N, C-alpha and C positions, 0 to 999 in steps of 0.2 A: 675797741674799735668803734662801736656804735656811740658810746658816750662822746668821743672826740668829734664824730661826725655831727651829732646833735648840737654840741657846743659850737662848732664851726657855723652851722646853719643859723643858730640863734644870734650870732654876731650881726647878721643882716636881718632885721626885723621883718622886712618885706618877704624875704625868702622863707623865714620861719613861719609866717602866716600861711604861706602857700604849702609848705612841706610838713608842717606839724601833724597834720592828719594822716600822713603816710606811715607814721610809727604807731603801730597798734600794740599797746601794752596790755598784757593779760596776766591774771593770776590763774594758775592751773593746778589741779590736784595731782597727786602721784598716780601713775598709770594712765595719764592722759596721752592718747595717741595723736601726734601732730601730723604724721604721714604714715599711711599704710603701704606696704610693698605692693607694687603694681600701679600706684597712683603717680601722677606727675606732680612734682614739687613746684608749687606756685609761690611759696614763701621761703624766706630765710629767717631764722629765728636767732635772736641774740639773748643770751641768758644773763639776766640781772641777778637772779637768786635761784639756786636750785641745781639739780643735776638731771641730765637727759642722756639717754643711751640710744645707740643705733643697733639694730638687731635684725636677724632674719630667721626664718623657719626652715630647717632642713629635716625632712622626714619626721615631722612632728616634734622636733627638738629645737628649742629656743636657743639661738647662739648670739650672744652679745659680742660685738667687735670694737666698739668705741664708746667712751664716756666723755661727756662735755659738762663743764661747770661754769661758774660765774665768769663773765667777761668773754666767753667764747661764742662764736657763731656756730650754728648747726643747720644743716640742710643736706638733702641728697644732692650733692653738687652736680653730678652728671645729669640727673633729672632736671634740676633747677636751670642749668645752663643750656641743655640740649633738648629740653622738652621730651625726654624719654621716661618711660615708667621706671619708678624707683625699684631697685633690687632689694631694698630693705625697708624696715619700719623705723620710725623715730618716736620715742615714748619717754615721758618724764618718769623718773625713779622716785622723786620726792616732790612735795609741793614746791612750785617754782613760780617765778615771775619772769616773763619773757617779753621781748619787743619783737614783733613780727613785721616784716616788710614784704609787700608783694613784689614779684619779679619785675614787672613793668616799672613800678615805682623805684625799685633799686637801681635799675638802669637809668632812669631819669635823674636820680641823685648823682650818679657817676658822670653824667653829661654836664651837670652844673658844678660838681666838685671832683674833677678828675684825679686829684691827689689821693682820693680814697679808693679809686680803682686800682692804683698801684698797691695800696695796703691790702686790698682784697686779693689781688694776685699773689702777694707774698703769703697771705693766709692759705691760699690754695696750694702753693708750693710746699709750705710747712706741713700741711695735711697730707700731701702726697709722700713727703719724707716720713711722716709718722706711719702711714700705711705700709710703706716699704719696710720700715723697721719691724713692724708687727708681723708682716709676712715672713721676713727672714727669721724672726724669733720663733715663729711657729715651726719652721723647718729645722733650725739649728739648736734651739734651747730646749731643755727639759721643762716640764711644768714647774718644778721647783725653782729653776733659774728664772723662768718668767715671773713667778711670784716674787722672788727676791728683787728683780728689776722693778716691778710695780711698787713694792714696799720702799725701795730706795728712791725712785723717781717720782712717784705719785702717792705718798703715804696718806693723803687725805681721801683718796679713793677707798683704801682699805678701811678707813674709819667710818665712812658715811654710806657706803653702798652695801646692800644685802649680799651675804656670802654666796647665794646661788647665782647672782649676776657675775660676781667676780670669778666663780668657778667656770661659768660659761665662757667668760672672756679669756680665761687661761686655757680653755680646752680640756677641762677635767670635770669630774663629778663633784658635788659638794662634799661627799665623804672623802674623796681624794684630797680636796683642798684642806679639809680638817686635819688629815694626816700630815700634809706638808706644813701647815701652821704649827702643829704640835711638835714637830721635829726641830723647830727653831729654838 
């Protein structure tokens, strides 16, 4: 999404000169917090390289509920769009390269390039669909079924993300995840 937007802007050198500074590219280390729960999201981040997770703390327990990898945008969407405190934190799992865009600048880009607003809305609807599936899976599927689904649909997650984050995502302990993996 961001690469296509940047390429589109570069087609008009005058616009590129004006907008180039809006795209803040950063290299971040693993465990870099991009947003803490309770803060208002002022940036949306696009992952060029690396992996980022969304998580929250429940009674001292770290619960991961979403992973993002290359090519995906990540933000606390409700916070970003409605200026509400985020219900969760956003943190890198591995060294990453991200492009961050401030909310005001993102809206300015949409006013000049409205076709990307449609793409962003499609992203939001897809993310809503993913959250709905995750929610239903937590209700209807066993941890083993959730693991098998993750293995089938997102095998790269299993290969690159530490087991304790995967266990948290599946709603089990790392020991239970080991048992599930050993039964395969």
